[in-house]
C-alpha positions as CSV (number, residue, x, y, z in Angstrom):
1,M,0.0,0.0,0.0
2,S,1.3,3.5,-0.9
3,D,1.0,6.6,1.2
4,V,-0.3,9.7,-0.6
5,I,0.1,13.1,1.0
6,I,-1.3,16.4,-0.1
7,R,0.5,19.5,1.3
8,A,1.1,23.1,0.5
9,A,3.9,23.8,-1.9
10,M,7.2,25.1,-0.7
11,P,10.0,26.9,-2.5
12,A,11.9,23.6,-2.6
13,D,9.1,22.2,-4.9
14,L,9.8,24.6,-7.7
15,P,12.0,22.2,-9.7
16,D,9.3,19.5,-9.6
17,L,6.6,22.1,-10.5
18,R,8.6,23.3,-13.4
19,L,9.2,19.7,-14.7
20,A,5.5,19.0,-14.3
21,M,4.7,22.1,-16.4
22,V,7.1,20.9,-19.1
23,E,5.6,17.4,-19.1
24,L,2.0,18.8,-19.2
25,Q,2.8,21.1,-22.1
26,E,4.5,18.3,-24.0
27,H,1.3,16.2,-23.5
28,E,-0.7,19.0,-24.9
29,R,1.7,19.3,-27.8
30,R,1.1,15.6,-28.6
31,L,-2.6,16.4,-28.9
32,D,-2.1,19.6,-31.0
33,A,1.4,20.4,-32.1
34,T,0.3,23.2,-34.4
35,T,-0.8,25.5,-31.6
36,R,1.3,24.5,-28.5
37,L,4.8,25.8,-27.8
38,P,7.5,23.5,-26.4
39,G,7.3,22.8,-22.7
40,E,10.9,24.0,-22.1
41,Q,10.0,27.3,-23.8
42,I,7.0,28.2,-21.7
43,A,7.6,26.5,-18.3
44,D,9.3,29.3,-16.5
45,A,6.8,32.0,-17.6
46,Y,3.8,29.8,-17.1
47,L,4.9,28.8,-13.6
48,A,5.6,32.5,-12.7
49,R,2.2,33.6,-13.9
50,L,0.5,30.8,-12.0
51,R,2.3,31.7,-8.8
52,Q,1.4,35.4,-9.4
53,E,-2.3,34.5,-9.8
54,V,-2.2,32.4,-6.6
55,A,-0.7,35.3,-4.7
56,E,-3.2,37.9,-6.1
57,K,-6.2,35.6,-5.5
58,R,-5.1,34.4,-2.1
59,G,-4.9,30.9,-3.4
60,A,-2.6,28.0,-2.9
61,I,-0.6,25.4,-4.8
62,F,-0.8,21.9,-3.4
63,I,1.7,19.1,-3.9
64,A,0.7,15.5,-4.1
65,E,3.4,13.0,-2.9
66,R,3.3,9.3,-3.2
67,N,5.7,7.4,-1.0
68,G,7.7,10.6,-0.5
69,A,8.1,11.4,-4.2
70,F,6.4,14.2,-6.3
71,A,3.2,12.8,-7.9
72,G,1.4,16.0,-9.1
73,F,0.0,19.3,-8.1
74,A,-3.2,21.3,-7.9
75,V,-3.9,25.0,-7.8
76,G,-6.8,26.7,-6.1
77,W,-8.4,29.9,-5.0
78,I,-11.7,31.4,-4.1
79,I,-13.6,33.4,-6.7
80,E,-15.6,36.1,-5.1
81,R,-18.5,37.8,-7.0
82,D,-20.1,41.0,-6.0
83,H,-23.8,40.0,-6.5
84,I,-26.1,42.2,-4.5
85,P,-29.1,39.9,-4.2
86,E,-27.1,37.0,-2.7
87,S,-25.4,36.6,0.7
88,A,-21.7,36.9,0.9
89,D,-21.3,33.2,1.5
90,S,-23.1,32.3,-1.7
91,T,-20.9,34.5,-3.8
92,R,-17.7,32.7,-3.0
93,I,-16.9,29.9,-5.4
94,P,-14.0,27.5,-4.9
95,R,-11.8,27.0,-7.9
96,M,-9.5,24.0,-7.7
97,V,-7.6,22.8,-10.8
98,P,-5.6,19.6,-10.8
99,Y,-2.9,20.6,-13.3
100,F,-0.8,17.5,-13.4
101,A,-0.8,14.0,-12.1
102,V,1.8,11.4,-12.5
103,Q,0.3,8.0,-13.5
104,C,0.9,5.7,-10.6
105,A,1.1,1.9,-10.8
């Protein structure tokens, strides 16, 4: 049996996050090579933008580990809408995106 842990990302996770971005983009390129740029070309800028969005939206990046090794990540934040007829609680919508998962045996 394997142990899976979900935890908040730390600065030490940046190399794994970058590699995951490269691999995710290369997967997308296999589906549509005409519109997708190479993973190595976009990884740093994409990760920087994602981290900026998380900071601006008071979100978080979560790391999945399996048996102590990086297995994927997810990004999330709360979307808040200013909608007068609704209560404040009903205008907050969680947004969680699993960006990458390593296939585990």
